[in-house]
C-alpha positions as CSV (number, residue, x, y, z in Angstrom):
1,X,-3.4,-38.6,34.4
2,X,0.3,-39.0,34.3
3,X,1.8,-41.3,37.0
4,X,5.2,-40.5,38.6
5,X,8.0,-41.6,36.4
6,X,5.8,-41.5,33.3
7,X,6.3,-38.7,30.8
8,X,5.9,-40.1,27.3
9,X,3.4,-38.0,25.3
10,X,4.1,-34.3,26.0
11,X,1.2,-31.9,26.3
12,X,1.6,-28.1,26.2
13,X,2.0,-27.8,30.0
14,X,4.8,-30.3,30.1
15,X,6.5,-28.6,27.2
16,X,6.3,-25.4,29.1
17,X,7.8,-27.1,32.1
18,X,10.7,-28.5,30.1
19,X,11.3,-25.0,28.7
20,X,11.3,-23.7,32.2
21,X,13.8,-26.4,33.3
22,X,16.1,-25.7,30.3
23,X,16.2,-22.0,31.2
24,X,16.8,-22.6,34.9
25,X,19.5,-25.2,34.1
26,X,21.2,-22.9,31.7
27,X,21.3,-20.0,34.3
28,X,21.5,-22.3,37.4
29,X,19.2,-19.7,38.9
30,X,15.4,-19.7,39.4
31,X,15.6,-15.9,39.6
32,X,17.4,-15.4,36.3
33,X,15.1,-17.9,34.6
34,X,12.1,-16.1,36.0
35,X,13.4,-12.8,34.5
36,X,13.9,-14.4,31.1
37,X,10.5,-16.1,31.1
38,X,8.6,-13.2,32.6
39,X,7.6,-15.3,35.6
40,X,8.1,-15.0,39.3
41,X,10.8,-17.1,40.9
42,X,8.2,-19.0,42.9
43,X,6.3,-19.8,39.6
44,X,9.5,-21.2,38.2
45,X,10.1,-23.3,41.4
46,X,6.6,-24.6,41.2
47,X,6.9,-25.7,37.6
48,X,10.2,-27.5,38.3
49,X,8.8,-29.2,41.4
50,X,5.8,-30.4,39.4
51,X,8.0,-31.6,36.6
52,X,10.2,-33.5,39.1
53,X,7.1,-35.2,40.4
54,X,6.0,-36.3,36.9
55,X,9.5,-37.5,36.1
56,X,10.0,-39.4,39.3
57,X,13.5,-38.0,40.0
58,X,15.1,-34.7,41.2
59,X,16.5,-32.3,38.6
60,X,18.3,-30.0,41.0
61,X,20.2,-30.1,44.2
62,X,18.9,-27.2,46.2
63,X,21.4,-25.6,48.6
64,X,21.5,-22.2,50.3
65,X,22.2,-19.6,47.7
66,X,23.3,-22.2,45.3
67,X,21.5,-24.3,42.6
68,X,23.2,-27.3,41.1
69,X,22.0,-29.9,38.6
70,X,21.6,-33.5,39.8
71,X,23.1,-36.2,37.7
72,X,19.7,-36.9,36.2
73,X,19.1,-33.2,35.6
74,X,22.4,-32.9,33.9
75,X,21.5,-35.7,31.5
76,X,18.1,-34.2,30.7
77,X,19.6,-30.7,30.2
78,X,22.2,-32.1,27.8
79,X,19.5,-33.9,25.9
80,X,17.2,-30.9,25.7
81,X,20.1,-28.6,24.7
82,X,21.1,-30.9,21.9
83,X,17.5,-31.3,20.7
84,X,16.9,-27.6,20.7
85,X,20.1,-27.0,18.6
86,X,19.0,-29.6,16.1
87,X,15.5,-28.0,15.9
88,X,17.1,-24.7,15.3
89,X,19.4,-26.1,12.6
90,X,16.4,-27.7,10.9
91,X,14.5,-24.4,11.0
92,X,17.5,-22.6,9.5
93,X,17.7,-25.3,6.7
94,X,14.0,-24.8,6.0
95,X,14.4,-21.0,5.8
96,X,17.5,-21.3,3.6
97,X,15.5,-23.6,1.3
98,X,12.7,-21.0,1.1
99,X,15.1,-18.1,0.7
100,X,16.6,-19.2,-2.5
101,X,16.0,-19.0,-6.2
102,X,15.9,-15.9,-8.5
103,X,14.5,-12.5,-7.7
104,X,14.0,-10.3,-10.7
105,X,14.1,-6.5,-10.1
106,X,13.5,-3.6,-12.4
107,X,14.8,-0.1,-11.5
108,X,15.3,3.3,-13.0
109,X,18.9,3.4,-14.3
110,X,20.2,6.2,-12.1
111,X,18.6,4.7,-8.9
112,X,20.2,1.4,-9.7
113,X,23.6,2.8,-10.6
114,X,24.1,5.3,-7.8
115,X,22.0,3.9,-4.9
116,X,21.0,0.3,-5.2
117,X,24.0,-1.5,-6.8
118,X,26.6,-0.2,-4.3
119,X,24.5,-1.8,-1.5
120,X,23.9,-5.2,-3.0
121,X,27.0,-6.8,-1.6
122,X,25.4,-6.6,1.8
123,X,22.3,-8.4,0.7
124,X,24.4,-11.0,-1.1
125,X,26.3,-11.7,2.1
126,X,23.0,-12.1,4.1
127,X,21.2,-14.2,1.6
128,X,23.7,-16.0,-0.7
129,X,21.1,-18.5,-2.0
130,X,19.0,-15.7,-3.5
131,X,20.1,-14.9,-7.1
132,X,19.3,-11.3,-8.1
133,X,18.5,-10.4,-11.7
134,X,18.5,-6.6,-12.1
135,X,17.1,-4.9,-15.2
136,X,17.0,-1.2,-15.8
137,X,15.1,1.2,-18.0
138,X,13.0,4.3,-18.2
139,X,9.8,2.5,-19.3
140,X,7.1,1.2,-17.1
141,X,7.0,-2.5,-16.3
142,X,4.0,-4.6,-17.4
143,X,3.8,-7.3,-14.8
144,X,1.4,-9.2,-17.0
145,X,3.9,-9.8,-19.7
146,X,7.3,-9.3,-17.9
147,X,8.6,-11.8,-15.3
148,X,9.5,-9.0,-12.8
149,X,9.1,-9.4,-9.0
150,X,9.6,-5.8,-8.0
151,X,9.9,-2.4,-9.7
152,X,11.7,0.6,-8.2
153,X,10.6,4.0,-9.6
154,X,11.1,7.7,-9.2
155,X,8.2,10.1,-9.7
156,X,4.8,10.9,-8.3
157,X,3.1,8.1,-6.4
158,X,0.7,6.3,-8.7
159,X,-3.1,6.4,-8.2
160,X,-4.8,3.7,-6.1
161,X,-5.1,0.3,-7.7
162,X,-1.5,-0.8,-7.7
163,X,0.5,-2.4,-4.9
164,X,2.8,0.5,-4.0
165,X,5.2,1.1,-1.1
166,X,6.9,4.5,-0.7
167,X,10.6,4.0,-0.3
168,X,12.3,7.4,0.3
169,X,12.0,11.0,-0.5
170,X,14.5,13.2,-2.4
171,X,16.2,16.6,-2.1
172,X,17.5,18.5,-5.1
173,X,20.6,20.7,-5.2
174,X,22.9,21.8,-8.1
175,X,26.3,20.0,-8.2
176,X,29.4,20.3,-10.2
177,X,33.1,19.6,-10.0
178,X,35.2,21.7,-7.5
179,X,37.3,23.0,-10.4
180,X,34.2,24.1,-12.4
181,X,32.7,25.9,-9.4
182,X,36.0,27.8,-8.9
183,X,36.3,28.7,-12.6
184,X,32.7,29.9,-12.8
185,X,32.8,31.7,-9.4
186,X,29.7,29.7,-8.3
187,X,30.1,29.4,-4.6
188,X,27.1,31.2,-2.9
189,X,26.4,33.0,-6.2
190,X,23.5,31.3,-8.0
191,X,23.2,34.2,-10.4
192,X,26.3,32.9,-12.1
193,X,24.4,29.9,-13.3
194,X,23.2,31.8,-16.4
195,X,26.8,31.7,-17.6
196,X,27.2,28.0,-17.0
197,X,26.3,24.9,-19.0
198,X,23.3,23.2,-17.4
199,X,23.1,19.4,-17.5
200,X,19.6,18.1,-17.8
201,X,18.0,14.7,-17.2
202,X,15.2,14.7,-19.8
203,X,13.6,11.6,-18.4
204,X,13.6,12.6,-14.7
205,X,10.1,11.1,-14.3
206,X,7.4,10.1,-16.8
207,X,6.1,13.0,-18.9
208,X,8.7,15.4,-17.4
209,X,10.1,18.1,-19.6
210,X,13.8,18.1,-20.4
211,X,14.5,20.9,-17.9
212,X,11.7,20.1,-15.3
213,X,14.0,19.6,-12.3
214,X,15.9,22.8,-13.0
215,X,12.7,24.8,-13.5
216,X,11.2,23.5,-10.3
217,X,14.4,24.3,-8.3
218,X,14.8,27.8,-9.9
219,X,11.1,28.7,-9.3
220,X,11.4,27.8,-5.6
221,X,14.5,29.8,-5.0
222,X,13.8,32.8,-7.3
223,X,16.7,32.1,-9.6
224,X,16.2,33.6,-13.1
225,X,17.9,33.8,-16.4
226,X,18.4,30.0,-16.9
227,X,16.3,29.6,-20.0
228,X,19.0,30.9,-22.3
229,X,21.9,29.2,-20.5
230,X,23.9,26.6,-22.5
231,X,22.7,23.1,-22.0
232,X,23.5,19.4,-22.4
233,X,20.6,16.9,-22.3
234,X,20.8,13.3,-21.2
235,X,18.1,10.6,-20.5
236,X,19.6,9.6,-17.2
237,X,20.4,11.6,-14.0
238,X,23.6,9.7,-13.4
239,X,24.9,10.6,-16.9
240,X,24.3,14.3,-16.2
241,X,26.1,13.9,-12.9
242,X,29.0,12.0,-14.5
243,X,29.4,14.9,-17.0
244,X,29.4,17.3,-14.1
245,X,32.2,15.4,-12.4
246,X,34.2,15.8,-15.6
247,X,33.8,19.6,-15.6
248,X,31.1,19.8,-18.3
249,X,28.7,22.0,-16.3
250,X,26.2,21.9,-13.5
251,X,23.8,19.1,-12.9
252,X,20.7,19.0,-10.8
253,X,21.8,16.5,-8.1
254,X,19.5,14.2,-6.3
255,X,20.9,14.0,-2.8
256,X,20.3,10.3,-2.5
257,X,22.3,9.6,-5.7
258,X,25.1,12.1,-5.3
259,X,25.9,11.9,-1.5
260,X,28.9,9.6,-2.0
261,X,30.4,11.8,-4.7
262,X,29.9,14.8,-2.4
263,X,31.6,13.1,0.5
264,X,34.5,12.0,-1.7
265,X,34.9,15.5,-3.1
266,X,34.5,14.7,-6.8
267,X,31.4,16.9,-6.6
268,X,30.5,20.0,-4.7
269,X,27.2,21.7,-4.0
270,X,28.0,25.4,-4.5
271,X,24.7,26.6,-3.0
272,X,24.2,24.5,0.2
273,X,21.4,26.8,1.5
274,X,19.4,26.4,-1.7
275,X,18.3,22.8,-1.5
276,X,14.7,21.8,-2.4
277,X,12.5,18.9,-1.3
278,X,11.5,17.2,-4.5
279,X,7.8,16.8,-5.3
280,X,8.7,13.3,-6.6
281,X,9.9,10.3,-4.5
282,X,11.2,6.8,-4.8
283,X,8.7,4.0,-4.5
284,X,8.2,0.3,-5.1
285,X,5.5,-1.4,-7.2
286,X,4.7,-5.1,-6.7
287,X,2.8,-7.4,-9.1
288,X,-0.8,-8.2,-8.2
289,X,0.0,-11.8,-7.7
290,X,-0.2,-12.7,-4.0
291,X,1.3,-13.4,-1.6
292,X,4.9,-12.2,-2.0
293,X,7.4,-15.0,-2.0
294,X,9.7,-15.4,1.1
295,X,12.7,-14.1,-0.9
296,X,10.8,-11.0,-2.0
297,X,9.7,-10.5,1.6
298,X,13.3,-10.4,2.9
299,X,14.4,-8.2,0.1
300,X,11.7,-5.7,0.9
301,X,12.7,-5.7,4.5
302,X,16.4,-5.2,3.6
303,X,15.5,-2.5,1.1
304,X,13.5,-0.6,3.6
305,X,16.3,-0.8,6.1
306,X,18.7,0.6,3.5
307,X,16.4,3.5,2.9
308,X,16.4,4.3,6.6
309,X,13.1,2.9,7.7
310,X,13.3,2.0,11.4
311,X,10.5,-0.5,11.0
312,X,10.3,-2.3,7.6
313,X,6.9,-1.8,5.9
314,X,4.9,-4.9,5.4
315,X,4.2,-5.9,1.8
316,X,0.8,-4.6,0.7
317,X,-2.0,-7.1,0.5
């Protein structure tokens, strides 16, 4: 049993009482402290009174409609405030130590070029001690032989057995330069596509045909006559889109990847009513090693927020 004036070894109740005192001293109000701590004002007053009895001195000068710290209370509040700041700084130091080192990412080239890379400055400002190493390619990552922490893909979600997180869906719409659309009289006239050069991504997703995206879009909207249209074939969506920006033809735009160019006016979507929800989507694959590192955890949370998730998904077990 603690005697008045003796408070050396703190138990959980005494720590709670000191927390209550710090809050009441900061607000100089039992009512505001009660609201912050989800207690009643009488419960706050009871805790403070009990703490004063244990300490052997008064913490507050209680006056009608006014609460002031006593000299002893002011000393204790300054000590607690300084200690809490130091604890907070120490926690930040620990977190910064954990949130450091290299994070190796693999992404499809077009996703990296048009969506991920323009956003990385924000991540770098938030976590300057994490060094990102970004590799790109159309192949699949073998986590057993490649030192990759996270892979970003576009395609059908893989079968069960991998640690997969859906990232975001996609919408398809044909895009071209404003000048090309005017020259070919494309606006609201999809039948004119048969006279245009179609720009294809031959590696849109694994095992996709060179014109798979165009065929899927045309079938959904009843557009015919595209099989004999002139064509250029690329192995990346962003290359097809770049060609479209330079008046080479019409590319099948993925909304997530072309939205900035559409806003800036270097591309137009001549058939705004003929957009299609893609059967494919963007998703993340994590290696089987467990658990994810703290730096991978914060990157996943940041990535989900960038994709528009209100609540970041937890890494799969």
